[in-house]
C-alpha positions in Angstrom: 24.4 28.6 -15.4 21.2 27.6 -13.7 22.6 24.5 -12.0 20.0 24.1 -9.3 17.1 24.3 -11.8 18.9 21.8 -14.0 18.8 19.1 -11.2 15.0 19.4 -10.8 14.4 19.7 -14.5 16.2 16.3 -14.9 14.2 14.7 -12.1 10.9 16.0 -13.4 11.8 14.8 -16.9 12.3 11.3 -15.6 9.0 11.4 -13.8 7.3 12.7 -17.0 8.8 9.8 -18.9 7.6 7.3 -16.3 4.1 8.7 -16.5 4.2 8.6 -20.3 5.2 4.9 -20.2 2.2 4.2 -17.9 0.0 5.7 -20.6 1.7 3.7 -23.3 1.3 0.5 -21.3 -2.4 1.2 -20.9 -2.8 2.0 -24.6 -1.1 -1.3 -25.4 -3.3 -3.2 -22.9 -6.5 -1.6 -24.3 -5.5 -1.4 -27.9 -6.6 2.3 -27.9 -4.3 4.5 -30.0 -6.1 7.8 -29.7 -8.3 9.1 -26.9 -9.2 6.9 -24.0 -11.8 4.6 -25.6 -13.9 5.1 -22.5 -11.4 2.9 -20.6 -11.2 4.1 -17.0 -7.6 2.9 -16.5 -6.4 4.6 -19.7 -8.3 7.8 -18.8 -6.8 7.9 -15.4 -3.2 7.4 -16.7 -3.7 10.0 -19.4 -5.0 12.5 -17.0 -2.2 11.9 -14.5 0.3 12.5 -17.4 -1.6 15.5 -18.7 -1.9 17.1 -15.2 1.9 16.8 -14.8 2.4 18.4 -18.2 0.0 21.2 -17.3 1.7 22.2 -14.0 5.3 21.1 -13.9 6.7 23.3 -16.7 5.2 26.5 -15.4 6.4 25.9 -11.9 9.8 24.9 -13.1 9.9 28.0 -15.2 9.4 30.1 -12.1 12.2 28.3 -10.3 14.5 28.9 -13.3 13.6 32.6 -13.5 14.2 32.9 -9.7 17.6 31.3 -10.2 18.5 33.5 -13.1 17.5 36.6 -11.1 19.9 35.6 -8.4 17.8 33.7 -5.8 19.9 31.9 -3.2 20.5 28.1 -3.6 19.0 27.6 -0.1 15.7 29.0 -1.4 15.8 27.3 -4.8 16.4 23.7 -3.5 13.3 23.7 -1.2 11.2 24.9 -4.2 12.6 22.3 -6.5 12.2 19.5 -3.9 8.7 20.6 -3.1 7.9 20.6 -6.8 9.2 17.1 -7.4 7.6 15.7 -4.3 4.3 17.5 -5.1 4.1 16.1 -8.7 5.1 12.6 -7.5 2.6 12.6 -4.7 -0.2 13.9 -7.0 0.6 11.4 -9.6 0.6 8.5 -7.1 -2.7 9.7 -5.5 -4.6 10.1 -8.8 -3.2 6.8 -10.2 -4.8 4.8 -7.4 -8.1 3.0 -7.8 -9.9 4.1 -5.7 -8.2 7.4 -5.8 -6.2 8.4 -2.7 -7.4 11.9 -2.2 -4.8 12.6 0.6 -1.8 12.2 -1.7 -3.6 14.2 -4.5 -4.3 17.0 -2.1 -0.9 17.2 -0.6 0.6 17.0 -4.1 -1.5 19.9 -5.4 -0.8 22.0 -2.2 3.0 21.5 -2.7 2.7 22.4 -6.4 0.6 25.5 -5.7 3.0 26.5 -3.0 5.9 26.4 -5.4 4.0 28.4 -8.0 3.0 31.0 -5.4 6.4 31.2 -3.8 8.1 31.3 -7.2 5.8 34.0 -8.5 6.5 36.2 -5.4 10.2 35.5 -5.6 10.4 36.3 -9.3 8.2 39.4 -8.9 10.3 40.7 -6.0 13.7 40.0 -7.5 12.5 41.5 -10.8 11.7 44.7 -9.0 14.7 45.0 -6.8 17.5 43.8 -9.2 
């Protein structure tokens, strides 16, 4: 059972829901049910949520594959922690008006690091096991 990945999947799911609720709140505030209605706040919230949906599943899949291929827990936990931190920092940075580029950049660097490290790990373990 992929227990390590399960922990981070649960944390990421909660963050995903929190971001979805922020979009819903903005939709209620602006009375825009589809699209963004050219509302900057709704557009920002929707993009934060969408960016999370674009990156988190793929990165988490790599962590899962690494775990299923036998990667050590001491390698998986830093990947999972970096992914959760990266996605949270990115969401926070992009949610700010004006945007806090530092949090956005750190968040993306952490996310890209997890994707790269996950890809190398999965590729390596896939070849040697």
